[in-house]
C-alpha positions in Angstrom: 123.6 89.3 83.7 121.6 90.8 80.9 118.2 92.5 81.4 116.5 89.8 79.4 117.9 87.1 81.8 116.5 89.0 84.8 113.1 89.5 83.0 112.9 85.8 82.3 113.8 85.0 85.9 111.1 87.3 87.1 108.5 85.7 84.8 109.5 82.2 86.0 109.1 83.2 89.6 105.7 84.8 89.0 104.5 81.7 87.1 105.6 79.4 89.9 103.8 81.6 92.4 100.7 81.5 90.2 100.8 85.3 89.7 100.1 87.2 86.5 102.9 88.4 84.2 104.0 92.0 85.0 106.8 94.3 83.9 109.6 95.6 86.1 108.1 99.1 85.5 104.9 97.9 87.1 106.8 96.7 90.2 108.5 100.1 90.4 105.2 101.9 90.2 103.7 99.6 92.8 106.6 100.2 95.1 106.4 104.0 94.8 102.6 104.1 95.3 102.8 101.8 98.3 105.7 103.7 99.9 103.9 107.1 99.5 100.6 105.6 100.9 102.5 104.3 103.9 104.1 107.6 104.9 107.5 107.4 103.2 108.3 111.0 102.4 108.3 112.0 98.8 112.0 113.1 98.8 113.1 109.6 99.9 110.9 107.9 97.3 112.1 110.3 94.6 115.7 109.5 95.5 115.1 105.7 95.5 113.5 105.9 92.1 116.3 108.0 90.7 114.0 110.9 89.7 115.7 114.2 89.0 113.4 116.0 91.5 110.8 115.4 94.1 108.5 117.6 92.1 108.6 115.0 89.2 107.7 112.3 91.7 104.8 114.4 93.0 103.5 115.0 89.5 103.8 111.3 88.6 102.1 110.1 91.8 99.7 113.0 92.4 96.8 110.5 92.8 98.5 109.0 95.9 99.3 112.4 97.5 95.7 113.6 96.8 94.4 110.5 98.7 96.9 111.3 101.6 95.7 114.9 101.7 92.1 113.8 102.0 92.9 111.3 104.8 94.9 114.0 106.6 91.9 116.4 106.3 89.5 113.8 107.6 91.8 113.0 110.5 92.1 116.7 111.4 88.3 117.1 111.2 87.7 114.1 113.5 90.2 115.5 116.0 88.5 118.9 116.0 85.1 117.4 116.2 86.3 115.3 119.2 87.5 118.5 120.9 84.2 120.3 120.3 82.2 117.3 121.6 84.3 117.4 124.8 83.3 121.0 125.4 79.6 120.2 125.2 
């Protein structure tokens, strides 16, 4: 099966579903972003994408890991605040 055939099949499926046209690369990027946002470790995502290193994946998807770091910091803050409130 040629890459063009697969692309045409994808476009037909999207059209039937009433979805906009997208490229396979867009699907790949969406997968990586959603996987990282949902706690899949970067090494696993990197391997699934065929990246040569997890560092490359981190550089490419830094916006996702930055959001995760903010969420982790907020969670830690809330846990600490909860402990302090219990003491008072």
